C-alpha positions as CSV (number, residue, x, y, z in Angstrom):
1,M,12.3,22.8,-3.1
2,T,9.2,21.1,-2.7
3,D,6.7,22.1,-0.1
4,Y,5.9,18.6,1.5
5,K,3.4,20.0,3.9
6,K,1.2,21.4,1.1
7,A,1.9,18.3,-1.1
8,L,0.6,16.0,1.7
9,E,-2.3,18.3,2.7
10,D,-3.5,18.1,-1.0
11,L,-3.2,14.3,-1.0
12,I,-5.1,14.1,2.4
13,E,-7.7,16.4,0.9
14,T,-8.0,14.0,-2.0
15,V,-8.6,11.1,0.5
16,V,-11.2,13.2,2.3
17,R,-12.9,14.2,-0.9
18,E,-13.1,10.8,-2.3
19,V,-14.3,9.4,1.0
20,G,-11.2,7.2,1.2
21,S,-9.8,5.5,4.3
22,D,-6.0,5.1,3.5
23,L,-3.2,7.0,1.9
24,H,-0.2,4.8,0.7
25,L,3.1,6.5,0.0
26,S,5.7,4.2,-1.7
27,V,8.9,5.1,-3.6
28,G,8.6,4.4,-7.2
29,R,4.8,4.4,-7.2
30,Y,2.0,7.0,-7.5
31,P,0.4,8.1,-4.2
32,T,-2.5,5.8,-3.8
33,V,-5.8,6.0,-2.1
34,R,-8.1,3.1,-0.6
35,V,-11.7,3.7,-1.4
36,T,-14.2,1.2,-0.4
37,G,-11.5,-1.5,-0.2
38,E,-10.1,-0.7,-3.7
39,L,-6.5,0.8,-4.1
40,I,-6.6,3.7,-6.7
41,P,-3.4,5.2,-7.7
42,L,-3.4,9.0,-8.3
43,V,-1.9,8.8,-11.7
44,K,-2.2,12.7,-12.4
45,Q,0.5,13.0,-9.5
46,T,4.2,12.2,-10.2
47,L,5.8,8.9,-9.1
48,L,7.1,9.2,-5.6
49,A,10.9,9.5,-5.1
50,D,12.5,8.5,-1.8
51,V,13.1,12.2,-1.0
52,D,9.3,12.8,-1.5
53,V,8.2,10.0,0.9
54,Q,10.9,11.1,3.4
55,G,9.9,14.8,3.1
56,M,6.2,14.0,3.8
57,L,7.0,11.9,6.6
58,E,9.1,14.5,8.2
59,V,6.1,16.7,8.3
60,L,3.9,13.9,9.9
61,L,6.2,12.4,12.1
62,N,7.1,15.1,14.6
63,D,8.0,12.4,17.1
64,Q,11.7,11.8,16.5
65,T,11.3,8.1,17.7
66,K,8.6,7.4,15.1
67,Y,10.7,8.9,12.4
68,E,13.8,6.8,13.3
69,R,11.7,3.9,13.3
70,F,10.7,4.5,9.8
71,I,14.3,5.1,8.7
72,K,15.3,1.9,10.4
73,N,12.6,-0.4,9.2
74,Q,11.9,1.5,5.8
75,E,8.1,1.3,6.3
76,I,5.5,2.7,8.7
77,D,1.7,2.4,9.1
78,F,-0.1,5.0,11.5
79,S,-3.4,6.9,11.8
80,Y,-3.4,10.7,11.3
81,T,-6.3,13.0,12.3
82,Y,-6.3,15.7,9.7
83,K,-6.9,19.3,10.8
84,E,-8.7,18.3,13.9
85,K,-11.6,17.0,11.9
86,A,-13.4,13.9,12.8
87,K,-11.7,12.2,9.7
88,S,-8.8,10.0,10.5
89,V,-6.7,8.8,7.5
90,L,-4.5,5.6,7.8
91,L,-1.2,6.3,6.2
92,S,1.2,3.6,5.0
93,A,4.6,4.6,3.8
94,S,7.7,2.6,2.6
95,F,10.9,2.9,0.7
96,H,10.0,-0.4,-1.0
97,K,9.2,-0.4,-4.6
């Protein structure tokens, strides 16, 4: 079983380390970081399956209403403050390929 909390923390650490602003999680694609306006796929990661995107969002969206909205609309955009640091990361997730 995949530890989605650890996987997500590793991805967010990459965003912070690369001085990125956004993390994009889409089914059938590599996790992608926006750095100075450019989208950079993290090709050393595996392509995301629907279970991966859903698992990571379950970790992030502890608000049942937001999670249900994601399931209904198949996409969501939101801001996430990581480990109470001043760094906020914009997350975009979708089931769309």
